[in-house]
PDB file of N, CA, C and O in Angstrom:
ATOM      1  N   UNK A   1       3.424 -21.318 -36.078  1.00  0.00           N
ATOM      2  CA  UNK A   1       4.508 -20.886 -36.930  1.00  0.00           C
ATOM      3  C   UNK A   1       4.274 -19.435 -37.332  1.00  0.00           C
ATOM      4  O   UNK A   1       3.202 -19.088 -37.827  1.00  0.00           O
ATOM      5  N   UNK A   2       5.267 -18.599 -37.121  1.00  0.00           N
ATOM      6  CA  UNK A   2       5.091 -17.192 -37.468  1.00  0.00           C
ATOM      7  C   UNK A   2       5.559 -16.930 -38.888  1.00  0.00           C
ATOM      8  O   UNK A   2       6.489 -17.568 -39.383  1.00  0.00           O
ATOM      9  N   UNK A   3       4.905 -15.987 -39.529  1.00  0.00           N
ATOM     10  CA  UNK A   3       5.298 -15.602 -40.875  1.00  0.00           C
ATOM     11  C   UNK A   3       6.192 -14.378 -40.798  1.00  0.00           C
ATOM     12  O   UNK A   3       6.354 -13.790 -39.728  1.00  0.00           O
ATOM     13  N   UNK A   4       6.767 -13.996 -41.913  1.00  0.00           N
ATOM     14  CA  UNK A   4       7.689 -12.875 -41.933  1.00  0.00           C
ATOM     15  C   UNK A   4       6.994 -11.539 -42.083  1.00  0.00           C
ATOM     16  O   UNK A   4       7.594 -10.498 -41.818  1.00  0.00           O
ATOM     17  N   UNK A   5       5.736 -11.549 -42.506  1.00  0.00           N
ATOM     18  CA  UNK A   5       5.045 -10.289 -42.733  1.00  0.00           C
ATOM     19  C   UNK A   5       3.632 -10.331 -42.172  1.00  0.00           C
ATOM     20  O   UNK A   5       3.004 -11.387 -42.095  1.00  0.00           O
ATOM     21  N   UNK A   6       3.149  -9.158 -41.783  1.00  0.00           N
ATOM     22  CA  UNK A   6       1.782  -9.026 -41.297  1.00  0.00           C
ATOM     23  C   UNK A   6       1.132  -7.831 -41.987  1.00  0.00           C
ATOM     24  O   UNK A   6       1.794  -6.847 -42.313  1.00  0.00           O
ATOM     25  N   UNK A   7      -0.175  -7.938 -42.201  1.00  0.00           N
ATOM     26  CA  UNK A   7      -0.942  -6.843 -42.803  1.00  0.00           C
ATOM     27  C   UNK A   7      -1.719  -6.153 -41.687  1.00  0.00           C
ATOM     28  O   UNK A   7      -2.475  -6.790 -40.954  1.00  0.00           O
ATOM     29  N   UNK A   8      -1.520  -4.840 -41.571  1.00  0.00           N
ATOM     30  CA  UNK A   8      -2.153  -4.047 -40.525  1.00  0.00           C
ATOM     31  C   UNK A   8      -3.121  -3.071 -41.187  1.00  0.00           C
ATOM     32  O   UNK A   8      -2.739  -2.338 -42.099  1.00  0.00           O
ATOM     33  N   UNK A   9      -4.370  -3.061 -40.733  1.00  0.00           N
ATOM     34  CA  UNK A   9      -5.396  -2.175 -41.281  1.00  0.00           C
ATOM     35  C   UNK A   9      -5.963  -1.319 -40.158  1.00  0.00           C
ATOM     36  O   UNK A   9      -6.310  -1.833 -39.095  1.00  0.00           O
ATOM     37  N   UNK A  10      -6.057  -0.017 -40.392  1.00  0.00           N
ATOM     38  CA  UNK A  10      -6.659   0.907 -39.432  1.00  0.00           C
ATOM     39  C   UNK A  10      -8.173   0.856 -39.620  1.00  0.00           C
ATOM     40  O   UNK A  10      -8.682   1.311 -40.644  1.00  0.00           O
ATOM     41  N   UNK A  11      -8.896   0.309 -38.644  1.00  0.00           N
ATOM     42  CA  UNK A  11     -10.344   0.138 -38.783  1.00  0.00           C
ATOM     43  C   UNK A  11     -11.143   1.154 -37.972  1.00  0.00           C
ATOM     44  O   UNK A  11     -12.351   1.285 -38.173  1.00  0.00           O
ATOM     45  N   UNK A  12     -10.492   1.873 -37.059  1.00  0.00           N
ATOM     46  CA  UNK A  12     -11.162   2.912 -36.278  1.00  0.00           C
ATOM     47  C   UNK A  12     -10.389   4.207 -36.406  1.00  0.00           C
ATOM     48  O   UNK A  12      -9.172   4.191 -36.589  1.00  0.00           O
ATOM     49  N   UNK A  13     -11.076   5.313 -36.312  1.00  0.00           N
ATOM     50  CA  UNK A  13     -10.465   6.631 -36.451  1.00  0.00           C
ATOM     51  C   UNK A  13      -9.628   6.987 -35.220  1.00  0.00           C
ATOM     52  O   UNK A  13      -9.878   6.492 -34.121  1.00  0.00           O
ATOM     53  N   UNK A  14      -8.640   7.848 -35.422  1.00  0.00           N
ATOM     54  CA  UNK A  14      -7.813   8.323 -34.311  1.00  0.00           C
ATOM     55  C   UNK A  14      -8.358   9.622 -33.714  1.00  0.00           C
ATOM     56  O   UNK A  14      -7.730  10.204 -32.830  1.00  0.00           O
ATOM     57  N   UNK A  15      -9.511  10.080 -34.184  1.00  0.00           N
ATOM     58  CA  UNK A  15     -10.136  11.277 -33.616  1.00  0.00           C
ATOM     59  C   UNK A  15     -10.457  11.010 -32.145  1.00  0.00           C
ATOM     60  O   UNK A  15     -11.070   9.997 -31.806  1.00  0.00           O
ATOM     61  N   UNK A  16     -10.044  11.914 -31.297  1.00  0.00           N
ATOM     62  CA  UNK A  16     -10.276  11.764 -29.867  1.00  0.00           C
ATOM     63  C   UNK A  16      -9.183  11.000 -29.146  1.00  0.00           C
ATOM     64  O   UNK A  16      -9.215  10.896 -27.920  1.00  0.00           O
ATOM     65  N   UNK A  17      -8.217  10.464 -29.876  1.00  0.00           N
ATOM     66  CA  UNK A  17      -7.106   9.738 -29.267  1.00  0.00           C
ATOM     67  C   UNK A  17      -6.031  10.720 -28.837  1.00  0.00           C
ATOM     68  O   UNK A  17      -5.941  11.827 -29.366  1.00  0.00           O
ATOM     69  N   UNK A  18      -5.212  10.306 -27.868  1.00  0.00           N
ATOM     70  CA  UNK A  18      -4.146  11.194 -27.431  1.00  0.00           C
ATOM     71  C   UNK A  18      -2.984  11.175 -28.426  1.00  0.00           C
ATOM     72  O   UNK A  18      -2.968  10.376 -29.362  1.00  0.00           O
ATOM     73  N   UNK A  19      -2.035  12.044 -28.217  1.00  0.00           N
ATOM     74  CA  UNK A  19      -0.949  12.244 -29.179  1.00  0.00           C
ATOM     75  C   UNK A  19      -0.041  11.016 -29.302  1.00  0.00           C
ATOM     76  O   UNK A  19       0.505  10.765 -30.377  1.00  0.00           O
ATOM     77  N   UNK A  20       0.128  10.248 -28.222  1.00  0.00           N
ATOM     78  CA  UNK A  20       0.966   9.041 -28.289  1.00  0.00           C
ATOM     79  C   UNK A  20       0.344   7.992 -29.210  1.00  0.00           C
ATOM     80  O   UNK A  20       1.051   7.335 -29.974  1.00  0.00           O
ATOM     81  N   UNK A  21      -0.962   7.841 -29.137  1.00  0.00           N
ATOM     82  CA  UNK A  21      -1.658   6.885 -30.005  1.00  0.00           C
ATOM     83  C   UNK A  21      -1.545   7.330 -31.456  1.00  0.00           C
ATOM     84  O   UNK A  21      -1.281   6.511 -32.336  1.00  0.00           O
ATOM     85  N   UNK A  22      -1.740   8.611 -31.710  1.00  0.00           N
ATOM     86  CA  UNK A  22      -1.630   9.129 -33.077  1.00  0.00           C
ATOM     87  C   UNK A  22      -0.223   8.939 -33.624  1.00  0.00           C
ATOM     88  O   UNK A  22      -0.056   8.594 -34.794  1.00  0.00           O
ATOM     89  N   UNK A  23       0.791   9.159 -32.793  1.00  0.00           N
ATOM     90  CA  UNK A  23       2.177   8.984 -33.224  1.00  0.00           C
ATOM     91  C   UNK A  23       2.471   7.519 -33.532  1.00  0.00           C
ATOM     92  O   UNK A  23       3.208   7.224 -34.472  1.00  0.00           O
ATOM     93  N   UNK A  24       1.911   6.610 -32.762  1.00  0.00           N
ATOM     94  CA  UNK A  24       2.109   5.182 -33.011  1.00  0.00           C
ATOM     95  C   UNK A  24       1.472   4.773 -34.328  1.00  0.00           C
ATOM     96  O   UNK A  24       2.066   4.014 -35.093  1.00  0.00           O
ATOM     97  N   UNK A  25       0.273   5.263 -34.600  1.00  0.00           N
ATOM     98  CA  UNK A  25      -0.400   4.967 -35.868  1.00  0.00           C
ATOM     99  C   UNK A  25       0.412   5.511 -37.035  1.00  0.00           C
ATOM    100  O   UNK A  25       0.575   4.827 -38.045  1.00  0.00           O
ATOM    101  N   UNK A  26       0.923   6.734 -36.910  1.00  0.00           N
ATOM    102  CA  UNK A  26       1.779   7.308 -37.957  1.00  0.00           C
ATOM    103  C   UNK A  26       3.054   6.493 -38.119  1.00  0.00           C
ATOM    104  O   UNK A  26       3.533   6.304 -39.237  1.00  0.00           O
ATOM    105  N   UNK A  27       3.604   6.010 -37.013  1.00  0.00           N
ATOM    106  CA  UNK A  27       4.812   5.193 -37.056  1.00  0.00           C
ATOM    107  C   UNK A  27       4.607   3.877 -37.785  1.00  0.00           C
ATOM    108  O   UNK A  27       5.546   3.329 -38.364  1.00  0.00           O
ATOM    109  N   UNK A  28       3.388   3.371 -37.757  1.00  0.00           N
ATOM    110  CA  UNK A  28       3.062   2.155 -38.502  1.00  0.00           C
ATOM    111  C   UNK A  28       2.798   2.452 -39.977  1.00  0.00           C
ATOM    112  O   UNK A  28       2.631   1.531 -40.776  1.00  0.00           O
ATOM    113  N   UNK A  29       2.762   3.731 -40.336  1.00  0.00           N
ATOM    114  CA  UNK A  29       2.560   4.111 -41.730  1.00  0.00           C
ATOM    115  C   UNK A  29       1.107   4.190 -42.144  1.00  0.00           C
ATOM    116  O   UNK A  29       0.795   4.150 -43.334  1.00  0.00           O
ATOM    117  N   UNK A  30       0.215   4.302 -41.174  1.00  0.00           N
ATOM    118  CA  UNK A  30      -1.218   4.368 -41.465  1.00  0.00           C
ATOM    119  C   UNK A  30      -1.687   5.804 -41.339  1.00  0.00           C
ATOM    120  O   UNK A  30      -1.272   6.521 -40.429  1.00  0.00           O
ATOM    121  N   UNK A  31      -2.550   6.224 -42.248  1.00  0.00           N
ATOM    122  CA  UNK A  31      -3.012   7.611 -42.240  1.00  0.00           C
ATOM    123  C   UNK A  31      -4.520   7.705 -42.092  1.00  0.00           C
ATOM    124  O   UNK A  31      -5.008   8.357 -41.168  1.00  0.00           O
ATOM    125  N   UNK A  32      -5.263   7.072 -42.978  1.00  0.00           N
ATOM    126  CA  UNK A  32      -6.719   7.189 -42.980  1.00  0.00           C
ATOM    127  C   UNK A  32      -7.350   5.865 -42.563  1.00  0.00           C
ATOM    128  O   UNK A  32      -6.711   4.814 -42.610  1.00  0.00           O
ATOM    129  N   UNK A  33      -8.608   5.938 -42.158  1.00  0.00           N
ATOM    130  CA  UNK A  33      -9.356   4.737 -41.824  1.00  0.00           C
ATOM    131  C   UNK A  33      -9.416   3.816 -43.042  1.00  0.00           C
ATOM    132  O   UNK A  33      -9.594   4.276 -44.169  1.00  0.00           O
ATOM    133  N   UNK A  34      -9.270   2.538 -42.810  1.00  0.00           N
ATOM    134  CA  UNK A  34      -9.248   1.476 -43.818  1.00  0.00           C
ATOM    135  C   UNK A  34      -7.978   1.464 -44.658  1.00  0.00           C
ATOM    136  O   UNK A  34      -7.922   0.755 -45.663  1.00  0.00           O
ATOM    137  N   UNK A  35      -6.964   2.222 -44.281  1.00  0.00           N
ATOM    138  CA  UNK A  35      -5.681   2.116 -44.973  1.00  0.00           C
ATOM    139  C   UNK A  35      -4.929   0.910 -44.410  1.00  0.00           C
ATOM    140  O   UNK A  35      -5.069   0.579 -43.232  1.00  0.00           O
ATOM    141  N   UNK A  36      -4.138   0.260 -45.250  1.00  0.00           N
ATOM    142  CA  UNK A  36      -3.421  -0.957 -44.871  1.00  0.00           C
ATOM    143  C   UNK A  36      -1.954  -0.843 -45.218  1.00  0.00           C
ATOM    144  O   UNK A  36      -1.569  -0.106 -46.126  1.00  0.00           O
ATOM    145  N   UNK A  37      -1.138  -1.584 -44.480  1.00  0.00           N
ATOM    146  CA  UNK A  37       0.289  -1.689 -44.764  1.00  0.00           C
ATOM    147  C   UNK A  37       0.709  -3.122 -44.490  1.00  0.00           C
ATOM    148  O   UNK A  37       0.191  -3.766 -43.577  1.00  0.00           O
ATOM    149  N   UNK A  38       1.642  -3.614 -45.277  1.00  0.00           N
ATOM    150  CA  UNK A  38       2.259  -4.906 -45.017  1.00  0.00           C
ATOM    151  C   UNK A  38       3.611  -4.607 -44.395  1.00  0.00           C
ATOM    152  O   UNK A  38       4.454  -3.946 -45.002  1.00  0.00           O
ATOM    153  N   UNK A  39       3.811  -5.104 -43.171  1.00  0.00           N
ATOM    154  CA  UNK A  39       5.001  -4.791 -42.391  1.00  0.00           C
ATOM    155  C   UNK A  39       5.727  -6.065 -41.982  1.00  0.00           C
ATOM    156  O   UNK A  39       5.156  -7.156 -41.992  1.00  0.00           O
ATOM    157  N   UNK A  40       6.990  -5.906 -41.625  1.00  0.00           N
ATOM    158  CA  UNK A  40       7.773  -7.033 -41.124  1.00  0.00           C
ATOM    159  C   UNK A  40       7.229  -7.453 -39.760  1.00  0.00           C
ATOM    160  O   UNK A  40       6.801  -6.613 -38.968  1.00  0.00           O
ATOM    161  N   UNK A  41       7.250  -8.734 -39.500  1.00  0.00           N
ATOM    162  CA  UNK A  41       6.788  -9.268 -38.223  1.00  0.00           C
ATOM    163  C   UNK A  41       7.963  -9.265 -37.247  1.00  0.00           C
ATOM    164  O   UNK A  41       8.589 -10.299 -37.011  1.00  0.00           O
ATOM    165  N   UNK A  42       8.254  -8.100 -36.686  1.00  0.00           N
ATOM    166  CA  UNK A  42       9.391  -7.955 -35.777  1.00  0.00           C
ATOM    167  C   UNK A  42       8.891  -7.521 -34.401  1.00  0.00           C
ATOM    168  O   UNK A  42       7.762  -7.047 -34.273  1.00  0.00           O
ATOM    169  N   UNK A  43       9.719  -7.680 -33.379  1.00  0.00           N
ATOM    170  CA  UNK A  43       9.276  -7.331 -32.023  1.00  0.00           C
ATOM    171  C   UNK A  43       8.868  -5.867 -31.858  1.00  0.00           C
ATOM    172  O   UNK A  43       7.905  -5.583 -31.144  1.00  0.00           O
ATOM    173  N   UNK A  44       9.570  -4.936 -32.494  1.00  0.00           N
ATOM    174  CA  UNK A  44       9.194  -3.532 -32.301  1.00  0.00           C
ATOM    175  C   UNK A  44       7.887  -3.193 -33.013  1.00  0.00           C
ATOM    176  O   UNK A  44       7.133  -2.351 -32.526  1.00  0.00           O
ATOM    177  N   UNK A  45       7.598  -3.822 -34.147  1.00  0.00           N
ATOM    178  CA  UNK A  45       6.306  -3.621 -34.816  1.00  0.00           C
ATOM    179  C   UNK A  45       5.193  -4.243 -33.977  1.00  0.00           C
ATOM    180  O   UNK A  45       4.128  -3.645 -33.823  1.00  0.00           O
ATOM    181  N   UNK A  46       5.427  -5.433 -33.437  1.00  0.00           N
ATOM    182  CA  UNK A  46       4.428  -6.087 -32.585  1.00  0.00           C
ATOM    183  C   UNK A  46       4.148  -5.259 -31.333  1.00  0.00           C
ATOM    184  O   UNK A  46       3.010  -5.220 -30.865  1.00  0.00           O
ATOM    185  N   UNK A  47       5.169  -4.598 -30.784  1.00  0.00           N
ATOM    186  CA  UNK A  47       4.971  -3.729 -29.630  1.00  0.00           C
ATOM    187  C   UNK A  47       4.097  -2.541 -29.963  1.00  0.00           C
ATOM    188  O   UNK A  47       3.230  -2.164 -29.174  1.00  0.00           O
ATOM    189  N   UNK A  48       4.318  -1.945 -31.131  1.00  0.00           N
ATOM    190  CA  UNK A  48       3.500  -0.811 -31.560  1.00  0.00           C
ATOM    191  C   UNK A  48       2.053  -1.251 -31.762  1.00  0.00           C
ATOM    192  O   UNK A  48       1.121  -0.537 -31.393  1.00  0.00           O
ATOM    193  N   UNK A  49       1.874  -2.427 -32.350  1.00  0.00           N
ATOM    194  CA  UNK A  49       0.527  -2.956 -32.578  1.00  0.00           C
ATOM    195  C   UNK A  49      -0.182  -3.200 -31.245  1.00  0.00           C
ATOM    196  O   UNK A  49      -1.374  -2.919 -31.119  1.00  0.00           O
ATOM    197  N   UNK A  50       0.534  -3.715 -30.259  1.00  0.00           N
ATOM    198  CA  UNK A  50      -0.102  -4.004 -28.968  1.00  0.00           C
ATOM    199  C   UNK A  50      -0.572  -2.735 -28.264  1.00  0.00           C
ATOM    200  O   UNK A  50      -1.524  -2.785 -27.484  1.00  0.00           O
ATOM    201  N   UNK A  51       0.076  -1.599 -28.522  1.00  0.00           N
ATOM    202  CA  UNK A  51      -0.329  -0.339 -27.901  1.00  0.00           C
ATOM    203  C   UNK A  51      -1.626   0.213 -28.488  1.00  0.00           C
ATOM    204  O   UNK A  51      -2.368   0.914 -27.800  1.00  0.00           O
ATOM    205  N   UNK A  52      -1.903  -0.096 -29.754  1.00  0.00           N
ATOM    206  CA  UNK A  52      -3.088   0.466 -30.419  1.00  0.00           C
ATOM    207  C   UNK A  52      -3.968  -0.630 -31.027  1.00  0.00           C
ATOM    208  O   UNK A  52      -4.641  -0.407 -32.033  1.00  0.00           O
ATOM    209  N   UNK A  53      -3.957  -1.807 -30.414  1.00  0.00           N
ATOM    210  CA  UNK A  53      -4.685  -2.958 -30.970  1.00  0.00           C
ATOM    211  C   UNK A  53      -6.177  -2.713 -31.095  1.00  0.00           C
ATOM    212  O   UNK A  53      -6.838  -3.346 -31.918  1.00  0.00           O
ATOM    213  N   UNK A  54      -6.724  -1.797 -30.287  1.00  0.00           N
ATOM    214  CA  UNK A  54      -8.160  -1.511 -30.324  1.00  0.00           C
ATOM    215  C   UNK A  54      -8.565  -0.736 -31.576  1.00  0.00           C
ATOM    216  O   UNK A  54      -9.757  -0.604 -31.853  1.00  0.00           O
ATOM    217  N   UNK A  55      -7.602  -0.226 -32.334  1.00  0.00           N
ATOM    218  CA  UNK A  55      -7.888   0.529 -33.554  1.00  0.00           C
ATOM    219  C   UNK A  55      -7.564  -0.254 -34.822  1.00  0.00           C
ATOM    220  O   UNK A  55      -7.876   0.200 -35.923  1.00  0.00           O
ATOM    221  N   UNK A  56      -6.943  -1.420 -34.683  1.00  0.00           N
ATOM    222  CA  UNK A  56      -6.373  -2.133 -35.828  1.00  0.00           C
ATOM    223  C   UNK A  56      -7.003  -3.494 -36.051  1.00  0.00           C
ATOM    224  O   UNK A  56      -7.618  -4.080 -35.160  1.00  0.00           O
ATOM    225  N   UNK A  57      -6.826  -3.978 -37.282  1.00  0.00           N
ATOM    226  CA  UNK A  57      -7.072  -5.376 -37.630  1.00  0.00           C
ATOM    227  C   UNK A  57      -5.745  -5.904 -38.152  1.00  0.00           C
ATOM    228  O   UNK A  57      -5.133  -5.287 -39.024  1.00  0.00           O
ATOM    229  N   UNK A  58      -5.295  -7.037 -37.629  1.00  0.00           N
ATOM    230  CA  UNK A  58      -3.985  -7.585 -37.982  1.00  0.00           C
ATOM    231  C   UNK A  58      -4.183  -8.964 -38.598  1.00  0.00           C
ATOM    232  O   UNK A  58      -4.889  -9.808 -38.044  1.00  0.00           O
ATOM    233  N   UNK A  59      -3.548  -9.184 -39.758  1.00  0.00           N
ATOM    234  CA  UNK A  59      -3.618 -10.472 -40.450  1.00  0.00           C
ATOM    235  C   UNK A  59      -2.211 -10.911 -40.825  1.00  0.00           C
ATOM    236  O   UNK A  59      -1.354 -10.080 -41.124  1.00  0.00           O
ATOM    237  N   UNK A  60      -1.975 -12.211 -40.808  1.00  0.00           N
ATOM    238  CA  UNK A  60      -0.698 -12.744 -41.261  1.00  0.00           C
ATOM    239  C   UNK A  60      -0.725 -12.901 -42.773  1.00  0.00           C
ATOM    240  O   UNK A  60      -1.731 -13.330 -43.339  1.00  0.00           O
ATOM    241  N   UNK A  61       0.383 -12.553 -43.428  1.00  0.00           N
ATOM    242  CA  UNK A  61       0.504 -12.645 -44.877  1.00  0.00           C
ATOM    243  C   UNK A  61       1.419 -13.812 -45.194  1.00  0.00           C
ATOM    244  O   UNK A  61       2.474 -13.967 -44.579  1.00  0.00           O
ATOM    245  N   UNK A  62       1.017 -14.630 -46.152  1.00  0.00           N
ATOM    246  CA  UNK A  62       1.847 -15.773 -46.536  1.00  0.00           C
ATOM    247  C   UNK A  62       2.600 -15.526 -47.806  1.00  0.00           C
ATOM    248  O   UNK A  62       3.344 -16.394 -48.261  1.00  0.00           O
TER     249      UNK A  62
END
């Protein structure tokens, strides 16, 4: 069962990443390491997460 919101935390730095990865992280609203955002669980957010999953920790919010 999917929830309506997910919590996304940036756990790795974007230093050394290319510009597309940095733009995706900014698009998710994350700026610094260990910053978190609660976002809607929608297909376009899930697509952005899948592109940079190696930098993030994703949790479902109830």
